[in-house]
C-alpha positions in Angstrom: 71.3 139.5 61.8 71.9 139.0 65.6 70.5 142.5 66.3 67.3 141.7 64.3 66.8 138.6 66.5 67.4 140.7 69.6 64.8 143.3 68.8 62.3 140.7 67.4 62.6 138.6 70.6 61.6 141.7 72.7 58.7 142.5 70.5 60.0 145.9 69.4 59.1 145.4 65.7 55.4 144.5 66.2 52.9 146.5 64.4 51.5 149.2 66.7 54.4 149.0 69.1 54.4 152.5 70.7 57.7 151.8 72.4 59.7 151.9 69.1 57.9 155.1 67.9 58.6 156.8 71.3 62.3 156.0 70.9 62.3 157.4 67.4 60.5 160.5 68.6 62.9 160.9 71.5 65.8 160.6 69.1 64.6 163.4 66.9 64.0 165.6 70.0 67.6 165.0 71.1 68.9 165.8 67.6 67.0 169.1 67.7 68.5 170.0 71.0 72.1 169.1 69.9 71.7 171.0 66.6 70.7 174.1 68.6 74.1 173.9 70.4 76.1 174.0 67.2 78.0 177.2 66.6 77.4 177.7 62.9 79.9 179.7 60.8 79.0 183.1 59.6 78.5 183.9 55.9 81.9 185.6 55.7 83.6 182.6 57.5 82.0 180.3 55.0 83.2 182.4 52.0 86.7 182.6 53.4 86.9 178.9 54.1 85.6 178.2 50.6 88.3 180.5 49.0 91.0 178.7 51.1 89.8 175.3 50.0 89.7 176.3 46.3 93.2 177.9 46.6 94.8 174.9 48.2 93.1 172.6 45.7 94.5 174.6 42.8 98.0 174.7 44.4 98.0 171.0 44.9 96.7 170.4 41.4 99.5 172.6 39.9 102.1 170.9 42.0 101.0 167.4 41.0 100.7 168.5 37.4 104.3 169.9 37.5 105.5 166.6 39.0 103.7 164.6 36.3 105.2 166.8 33.6 108.7 166.4 35.0 108.5 162.7 35.4 106.9 162.1 32.0 109.6 164.2 30.3 112.3 162.5 32.3 111.1 159.0 31.5 110.6 159.8 27.8 114.1 161.3 27.6 115.7 158.2 29.2 113.5 155.5 27.5 113.3 156.9 24.0 116.7 158.5 23.7 
């Protein structure tokens, strides 16, 4: 709310205020420049990383599933003996 008052007091939200639109335009220019600097992964890198993520996810799921089975079996054995 305080930020709104700050901008309103300086007239930055008036209709037809070119200053605000110039700032927005400048922002997108800077975004474009920064995005050009990004080193994007190659297709093979992306495929390899995807395979690693899927593999690790399956391994964690199997590990947690095994722990769940062990604890469930153990609790059932001790509680309903």
